[in-house]
N, C-alpha and C positions, 0 to 999 in steps of 0.2 A: 504494500500499499504507499504508493508515493505520488509527490506531486509531479507533473509533466510540463514540459516545455516544448511547444511545436512552433518552428519558423515555417512561415508560408512563403515559399519561394514565388510564387505567382503573384502574391501581393507585393513583395519586394518589386518584381518587375514592373507591375502596376504604378508603384510609387515612382521609380525611376522614369517610367514614361510622363508621369504627371509633372516630375519636376523638370524635364526637358521641355514641356510644353511652357511651363511657367519661365523658364530661362530664355525664351524666345530665340534661340539659335545659339545661344552661348554654351560652349562645352560643359559636360557635366562629367566630374571626376569622382569616383565612388571611394570613400576612406573606408579602408577595412582594416585599419590598425586594430590592435588588442583582440586579435582573433574576430574581426568583425563586432566588436563591442560584446564579444564572448558569444556571439550568435552562429559562428562557424565560418571562418574565413574564407574557405576555398568555395563552399557552397554559395556564400552569398556573392562573391566575387563573380562567379559565373552566371548567375542571374542577374547581377548589374549589367554585366557585358552583353548578354544576350537581349538585354532591354536597351542597349545604346549607350551605355557609358563608355567614354573614350578612354580613360585612364584609370588605373587603380592607385591608391595614396596609401603607403605605410609610414609607421615611425621606426621600425626596427628591421636592418637588414635581413635577418633571419625570417622574417615575415616574407619579404620579397623572395627568400630562397625556398620557402615552402610553396609560394605560388607557382614558381618556376617548375619546381618538382611535380606539381600538379599538371603541368604541360599548358599553364597559363601563358600565352605569348603577347598578351597587351601590355602597351607601355604602363611602367610602374615608376611612381615618383616617392622619394623618401622625404616626407615632409618634416624633417628635423636636420640639424646640422648633422651631416654624416661624421660618424667617429673615424678617426684616422685608421684605425685597426679594420674598418669596414669598407674602405674606398676599394680595394681591390676586387673583394668580393662583388661590390656594387657594378664595377666596370666589367667583370666577367659576365653577369647576370643581366647586362644591358639595362641596369637600373639608373634613372636619371638621379644623381646624388645632388645633396645640397651643401654649400659651403659657405662659411661665415667668416672666413679668414684667406689670408693669402697663401699661409702655410699649407693647408690642406687643399687649396687650388694647386699648388706647385706639386704635391703629392699625387693628385689625379692626373696631373700631365705626365708624371713620371711613370705611373702605374700603366696608363694607356699606351705611352711609348713602349715600353717592355713587353705587353701583351699583343702589341701590333693593333690596336684599337683606338677608336676616338671616345672619349669620356663625354657623355651627356651631363652637363651641370647646371644646377640652377642656383641662384645667389640669394641667401636667405636676408631680408632687409630688417632690421630692428627698427620697429616702429612705435613700441610701446607695451610690449610684454614682459621685456627684461631676460627672457629666455636665452635667445641667440640672435645673431645677425649683424651684417655690416650696417652701421649707422648712414644716415644720408651726410653727415658731417665727415665721416672716414671713407665715403665712396670714391671720391676722386684718387686717394692715395692707394687704395685697394685696387682700383682698376688699372692704374698706371703699372702697379706689380704683376699683374697677372693678364693683361691684354695680349701679350706677346708669347703666353704659354702655348706650346703647339699639343696637339692631340687633344683638344678640348673643343667641344661645341658648347657656347654659351647659350643653352637653349632658353633659360626663362629665370624670371625674379618673383619673389613671393614675400608675403607677410601673413601673419595670423591676427585677427582682430579682437582685442582683449574685451569689448562690449559696445553696447548700442552707443553710448555716450561719447566713446572715444574715437568711433569709426571715421568721422569725417577728417579729424586730425591726423589720424593714421593713415589713411589714404593719400593725404596731401604728403606727409612724409615718405611714403611709398614712392610717389611720384617723383619727388626731389631726388630721392637716392637714384632710381632707374634713370633719370635724366643724366644724371652725372656718370653712371655706367656707361650709358650709350654715347655720352658726349666723349668718352675715352676708350673707345672702341670695343666696349663689352656689350654684344647685341642685345641680348635677353629679349627676344621677340615676343615670348609668351608671359603672360602674367597671371598668377592666381592668387586671390587676395581673400576669399571669405569662405567661410564655412557655411553649416545650413543656416544659422542665425542672421548673419550679415545679409545674407542674399534674399531675405525677406525684410529686411530692415532699409532697404533702398539701394543697395549695391548693385550697379548694372554695369559692370565690365569684368573682364576676365574670366578665367575658368572657374567653375563653382565646385568646391570641395564638399560633396554632400555626403555626410556621415549619419548623424541620428535621423534625418529626414527619411533614410532608406526605410527606417521601420514606423514612420507615421508621424513623427513630430513636425509640427509646422512652425514652432517658436513664435506662436501668438499671430500667424497670419490667418484671419479667419476664411478668406478666399480658398486657400489651399487646405483648410481643415474639412471642407466639403469634399475634396478629391482624393485626399490620401487615406490609406487602411492602416490600422495597427497591423504589423506584419507579423506578429508571434502570439501566441496564446500560452498563458500559464493557468493551469487546472490543478485543483486540488481535491483529493478524495475525502469524503466525510468519514470522520473517525467515530463520531458519537453524536447522538441526538437526544437531548434531555429537556423535559417540560418540568419547571421547577413548581413544586408545591408550597414552597417557603422562599423568603428572601434568602439569596446566595452569593456572597463575593466571587468574583471571577479572576482567575490569573493571579500573577505574581503582584503583591501589594494590594489586591483586592480593590483596585481602581474604579471598579464596576459593579454594581450590584444588582443581580438579576432579580426580577420581581414574580411574585407568585402568578402562575398561568403564563410565564413567559417562556417561549422555547428557544433554546441555545444551541447550536451546532458546532462542534468542534472540527475543525479542517486539520488535516495531515500536512500542514505546511508552516514553516515559522521563519525566523530570520537566519537559520542554518540554511535554508534554501532560497535565501534572497529576499524575502518579503521585508520591507523596511519596518523597523518598530515603530516608526513614526506614524504609521497607518492606524496604530490603535486608536479609536476614538474619533478618527477623521474619514478613514476610506470605508470602501463597501466591496462585497463581493457580489457576484450575480449566481443566484440560485433559482431554478425553476422561472427563469424570466423576471424574478424580482431582486432588486437591489438590497443587501442585507447588511446593516452597518456592523463593523468590526469593533468589538467590545472586549473590555479587559486588556491587559499587557498581552503583547505578543510574545510567545515564548520560542525557545531555539527551534522547535519541530512542531508546535501546535498554535493555531489561531481559532479564537472563538468568534462568531458572528451571531446576531439576534435575528431571528426569522419574524418576518410578519404574521400575523395570526392567520391571514387568509391563505397563507402559502403551505400547501403540503409537502413536506421533505420526504424524500426516500432514502434510505441508507445506500443504495445504489448510484445516487446520483453524485456529480461533481460540482463544486464551485468554479466560476471563472474568475480569477482574480486579476488577469490581465487579458483583453480580448478587443476585437472590432466590433463593439456594441457600446451604446452611450452608456457613460457612468462607470465604465472599465476600461476604456481607451488608454493608451499609452498616457497621454497627456494628463488625462483626468487622474489616474492613479499617481503619478509624479506631482501634481499640484497637491493632492490630498496627503501624500508623504511630505511635503514642503522640500523636494528635491528637484533636480533637473532630470529631464527624461533620460541623457546619457548615463547617469549614475544608476537608474533604475534598470536599464536594460543590463548593465553590466554586472548588476548585483544579481538578479535572476540568471543570467548565463554563467555566473562563477557558481551558484549554487545548484544549479539543476543541468544535466548534460542534455543539450539541445537534440530533438529529433526534427524531421523534416517532412512537409507537407508541399505538394505543389498543384492545388485546387484552386478552382475558382470561386471567388465569394459571393455571397448574395450582396449586391451593392444597390 
């Protein structure tokens, strides 16, 4: 008796298609870092490519190696400053690496020469996250040091937007850095600036790196909310049903007291399987077509919910904890848990091994 996590590959393809229409011809690059947010990197990557994603984005070079081992030949971009120890692997795998200093650019040139290849290189521009990158101020000096390096194709430049309030200033800083690079013969014809959020906050240029949007998150865009589907489903089996005849505190700390006549269902899922403890008293699950509020503290393996009086519950039923239905969609559950959708997806994916479906949904 275990909770289940099913990823719907048909829904992911549907979402990629919806994002491509939203982007109006701008390239969509699918972000499959962290094992595709723990949903299965190879399976999700293939679904995205089938639906028209042009590139895949990773953070670790071993992620790119796994994609190549799975015979995925699509372009891959490392969207983090590539560690020096990974540059040779990146060139061998034909992965676009990212550099944030002249020393690593020189290493890429030397490695590519030794391998008889050309390294595809993107320049990370620091615009306001503090993680890595060439600052606009340092861009001229950087460009002068690297512009004559052989065996490099200066394919692109990029940044990462820290938030909606900083987006405009960060884009201006990116443009300032890119202008300096191009003025000093570092071509960087391709720009990729925003993840899912910035692309619904008004960003209208460059390739779009879509990650959480693959699973149905809209980051607040109501127009997209009607088009996207929650692309995975978490179900929990019913562990027990109890109708109380006297008041009874529930769970650790007794934070909720069941009243006489109230039906409480215990589900076999807890924070050990990824359900956020913050859903206690705030979230709901779907049983028999009814939303049932989560009551009492969530345990490591068990969660309790209050069932409305009009709902008959069978021990053979399952509760939908996250799914493509009102009240338990990805962003509904994330909001109730007071977290971001990205965190919610990775929590469930870390707690439950995903299985896969490829079925059309009733839209």
